[in-house]
TORDRENKE-63857 format. One line per 5 residues: their letters; for each residue x, z, y of N, C-alpha, C, O, CB. Coordinates in Angstrom, 3 decimals, padded with zeros to 6 digits, m for minus. Last residue first. Glycine has a CB too. Layout:
REM TORDRENKE-63857
A = X:Z:Y:X:Z:Y:X:Z:Y:X:Z:Y:X:Z:Y ~ ...
REM end
This chain:
REM TORDRENKE-63857
XXXXX = 047.216:037.660:092.271:048.284:038.036:090.940:048.620:036.947:090.309:049.371:037.004:089.335:047.727:038.971:089.774 ~ 046.043:036.429:094.698:047.310:036.389:094.234:048.001:037.092:093.427:049.205:037.279:093.599:047.866:036.395:094.941 ~ 042.806:034.612:094.094:043.788:035.855:093.740:045.167:035.520:094.355:045.430:034.329:094.520:043.977:036.105:092.016 ~ 040.582:032.938:096.543:041.894:032.908:095.484:042.958:034.080:095.462:043.710:034.438:096.368:042.789:031.617:095.810 ~ 037.525:033.593:097.096:038.952:034.041:097.456:039.861:034.065:096.642:040.082:035.071:095.968:039.054:035.150:097.884
XXXXX = 035.179:033.521:095.530:035.465:032.446:096.081:037.311:032.559:097.068:037.975:031.621:097.508:033.973:032.201:097.035 ~ 034.441:036.031:094.553:035.060:035.008:093.338:035.825:033.522:094.275:036.689:032.752:093.855:033.386:034.350:092.060 ~ 035.744:039.381:095.637:034.738:037.920:096.123:035.114:036.750:095.177:036.329:036.572:095.089:035.100:037.274:097.918 ~ 035.015:042.117:094.139:035.900:041.074:094.235:034.938:040.036:094.808:033.745:039.870:094.556:036.632:040.694:092.860 ~ 033.446:044.677:093.632:034.256:044.176:094.862:035.063:042.953:094.952:035.806:042.829:095.925:035.131:045.089:095.170
XXXXX = 032.568:044.949:091.184:034.086:045.439:091.156:034.658:045.156:092.277:035.880:045.204:092.421:034.954:044.869:090.121 ~ 030.248:043.670:091.224:030.369:045.377:091.170:031.737:045.620:091.013:032.005:046.758:090.627:029.550:046.184:089.881 ~ 031.341:040.986:091.819:030.661:041.771:093.246:030.361:043.111:092.732:030.165:043.933:093.627:029.087:041.040:093.942 ~ 031.786:040.758:089.128:032.664:040.444:090.157:032.334:041.135:091.364:033.168:041.884:091.872:032.707:039.077:090.382 ~ 029.091:040.873:087.863:030.415:041.654:087.031:031.369:042.021:088.727:031.538:043.111:089.273:031.600:040.128:085.491
XXXXX = 027.680:038.872:089.122:027.212:040.112:089.235:028.472:040.886:088.902:028.893:041.601:089.812:025.973:040.390:088.357 ~ 029.694:036.551:088.136:029.322:036.629:089.575:028.912:038.281:089.589:029.773:039.029:090.051:027.947:035.440:090.045 ~ 029.040:036.662:085.086:030.228:037.071:085.884:030.161:037.201:087.399:030.730:038.203:087.832:031.240:036.153:085.625 ~ 026.332:038.164:083.662:026.988:037.110:084.334:028.314:037.527:085.308:028.441:038.501:086.050:025.883:036.431:085.162 ~ 027.089:038.748:080.331:026.747:039.548:081.909:027.157:038.298:082.645:028.090:037.558:082.334:027.825:041.202:082.466
XXXXX = 025.404:039.462:077.150:026.069:038.392:078.069:026.123:038.774:079.488:025.043:039.185:079.914:025.329:037.056:078.004 ~ 025.175:040.538:073.786:024.711:040.638:075.371:025.824:039.727:076.101:026.904:039.390:075.618:024.730:042.412:076.058 ~ 023.805:039.368:070.672:024.689:039.228:071.640:024.543:039.985:073.280:023.466:039.751:073.826:024.708:037.814:071.681 ~ 021.580:039.245:069.201:022.299:040.144:069.111:023.194:040.661:070.116:023.396:041.834:070.429:022.778:039.907:068.264 ~ 019.626:036.942:071.432:019.865:037.285:069.902:020.500:038.593:069.750:019.775:039.390:070.345:020.794:036.227:069.170
XXXXX = 021.103:037.817:074.477:020.752:036.419:073.523:020.872:037.007:071.795:021.870:037.363:071.169:022.223:034.887:073.892 ~ 020.571:039.539:077.139:020.543:039.618:075.510:019.967:038.258:075.041:018.844:037.768:075.158:019.527:040.938:074.886 ~ 022.192:039.518:079.923:021.440:038.920:079.081:021.588:039.290:077.705:022.696:039.338:077.170:021.594:037.706:079.236 ~ 022.521:042.326:082.287:023.146:041.672:081.190:022.067:040.747:080.791:020.951:041.032:081.226:023.644:042.637:080.035 ~ 023.658:043.342:085.684:022.886:043.003:084.968:023.220:042.436:083.386:024.386:042.052:083.290:022.342:042.267:085.738
XXXXX = 025.804:046.610:085.003:025.402:045.073:086.009:024.618:044.756:085.217:024.482:045.364:084.154:026.493:043.726:086.380 ~ 025.892:049.117:083.836:026.410:049.088:085.522:025.541:048.024:086.235:024.891:048.096:087.277:028.207:048.579:085.759 ~ 023.603:049.455:081.631:024.981:048.794:081.945:024.826:049.024:083.675:023.846:049.063:084.419:025.138:046.877:081.313 ~ 021.282:050.758:080.872:021.707:051.217:081.559:023.121:050.513:081.805:023.897:051.320:082.316:021.531:052.365:081.264 ~ 019.448:049.816:078.372:019.237:049.424:079.764:020.077:049.798:080.911:019.770:049.286:081.987:018.098:049.822:080.081
XXXXX = 020.385:051.001:075.973:019.657:051.965:076.911:019.360:051.010:078.010:018.820:051.680:078.891:020.544:053.332:077.421 ~ 022.407:048.747:075.631:021.005:049.337:074.344:019.664:050.163:075.276:018.449:049.971:075.241:021.874:050.994:072.895 ~ 024.181:049.432:077.384:023.679:048.022:076.869:022.139:048.366:076.306:021.021:048.124:076.759:024.792:047.333:075.516 ~ 025.209:051.607:076.618:024.806:051.469:077.965:023.671:050.504:077.708:022.473:050.764:077.810:025.968:050.962:079.004 ~ 026.416:051.316:074.281:025.370:052.286:074.113:024.685:052.084:075.767:023.545:052.517:075.938:026.061:054.022:073.634
XXXXX = 028.162:049.059:074.706:026.867:049.180:073.810:025.765:050.029:073.984:024.569:049.749:073.904:027.184:049.497:072.643 ~ 029.898:051.061:076.165:029.446:049.637:076.583:028.095:049.217:075.753:027.030:049.094:076.359:030.711:048.506:076.259 ~ 030.454:052.900:074.565:030.057:053.089:075.536:029.378:052.143:076.433:028.497:052.397:077.254:030.833:053.530:075.895 ~ 032.161:051.628:072.314:031.212:052.326:072.265:029.971:052.491:073.330:028.792:052.276:073.049:031.781:053.258:072.074 ~ 034.306:050.339:074.188:033.391:049.538:073.365:032.020:050.588:073.149:030.970:050.363:073.751:034.217:049.057:071.814
XXXXX = 034.752:051.621:077.395:034.927:051.297:075.828:033.846:050.822:075.416:032.734:050.799:075.944:035.256:052.400:074.909 ~ 035.332:050.578:080.378:034.620:051.426:079.788:034.912:050.971:078.403:035.355:049.828:078.301:033.218:051.478:080.245 ~ 036.627:049.017:082.714:037.065:050.195:082.096:036.648:051.216:081.142:037.180:052.312:080.962:037.251:050.706:082.807 ~ 035.387:047.032:083.452:034.921:048.303:084.026:035.570:049.617:083.662:035.322:050.770:084.016:033.597:048.432:083.710 ~ 037.147:045.036:082.015:037.040:045.152:083.483:036.718:046.303:084.020:037.412:046.787:084.914:036.204:044.354:083.977
XXXXX = 035.947:045.956:079.082:036.955:046.024:079.714:037.392:046.174:081.146:037.925:047.213:081.535:037.292:045.301:079.369 ~ 032.958:045.281:079.938:033.401:046.736:079.329:034.936:046.429:079.815:035.158:046.674:081.001:033.126:047.057:077.341 ~ 033.341:042.311:080.196:032.369:043.224:081.185:033.138:044.284:080.910:034.138:044.374:081.623:030.644:043.458:080.885 ~ 034.192:042.057:077.523:035.010:041.494:078.189:034.583:042.017:079.825:035.501:042.106:080.642:034.966:039.946:077.792 ~ 032.122:043.010:075.967:033.126:043.670:075.963:034.001:043.276:076.736:034.899:044.111:076.856:033.519:043.802:074.976
XXXXX = 029.603:041.235:076.643:029.373:042.642:076.677:031.180:043.439:076.549:031.317:044.503:077.153:028.145:043.029:075.176 ~ 031.220:038.201:077.579:030.534:038.844:076.466:030.232:040.468:076.895:031.028:040.789:077.778:031.521:038.699:075.067 ~ 030.123:036.431:080.731:031.029:036.556:079.423:030.750:037.440:078.705:029.647:037.845:079.071:032.314:036.741:079.554 ~ 029.231:033.036:082.412:029.097:034.310:082.006:029.944:035.070:080.771:030.411:034.358:079.881:027.826:034.326:081.755 ~ 031.103:031.399:083.502:029.663:031.878:084.279:029.443:033.139:083.519:029.495:034.229:084.089:028.180:030.729:084.134
XXXXX = 034.292:032.355:082.895:032.929:031.422:082.621:032.146:032.251:083.581:032.378:033.294:084.191:032.188:031.331:080.862 ~ 037.071:033.702:084.644:036.146:033.615:083.792:034.965:032.464:083.737:034.865:031.711:084.706:035.689:034.745:083.898 ~ 038.876:033.782:086.741:038.825:032.507:085.961:037.893:032.667:084.683:037.954:031.840:083.772:040.323:032.082:085.513 ~ 038.439:036.248:087.723:038.160:035.150:088.773:038.055:033.612:087.843:037.384:032.625:088.146:039.594:035.142:090.056 ~ 039.817:037.911:086.025:038.551:038.025:086.518:037.887:036.693:087.139:036.749:036.328:086.843:038.616:039.077:087.490
XXXXX = 042.477:036.837:086.313:041.861:036.854:085.025:040.423:036.912:085.233:039.733:036.050:084.689:042.334:037.985:084.175 ~ 043.241:037.883:089.125:043.455:036.386:088.670:042.219:036.191:087.409:041.216:035.500:087.583:045.291:036.126:087.991 ~ 043.106:040.630:088.598:041.896:039.728:089.555:042.198:038.599:089.125:041.231:038.076:088.572:041.900:039.692:091.285 ~ 043.412:041.591:085.112:044.086:041.581:086.231:042.748:040.687:087.397:041.686:040.243:086.963:045.768:040.728:085.876 ~ 041.596:044.166:082.743:041.876:042.284:083.383:042.377:042.130:084.935:041.688:042.567:085.856:040.119:041.231:083.433
XXX = 043.156:046.183:080.620:042.540:045.914:081.915:042.627:044.481:082.105:043.534:043.747:081.712:043.194:046.671:083.077 ~ 043.522:047.200:077.388:044.230:046.682:078.572:043.182:046.034:080.014:042.408:045.145:079.658:045.212:045.420:077.881 ~ 042.054:049.977:075.659:042.005:048.306:075.968:042.647:048.091:077.183:042.323:048.835:078.109:040.485:047.623:076.118
REM end
């Protein structure tokens, strides 16, 4: 899976799906779902039915990105 650029990360909506978050963290699909099901995903996740959503602000914080600073890429 190709990673996300800083500019792409900063343009994400308030929540992203689990696979987008996994891609940003360098995790594969299987590992991401395994961690989510065990409650061990690196940041908070929200389960809505069978879907997992990740708050974008928490993902950015985990990656050390300040969403209020414009990206240069």
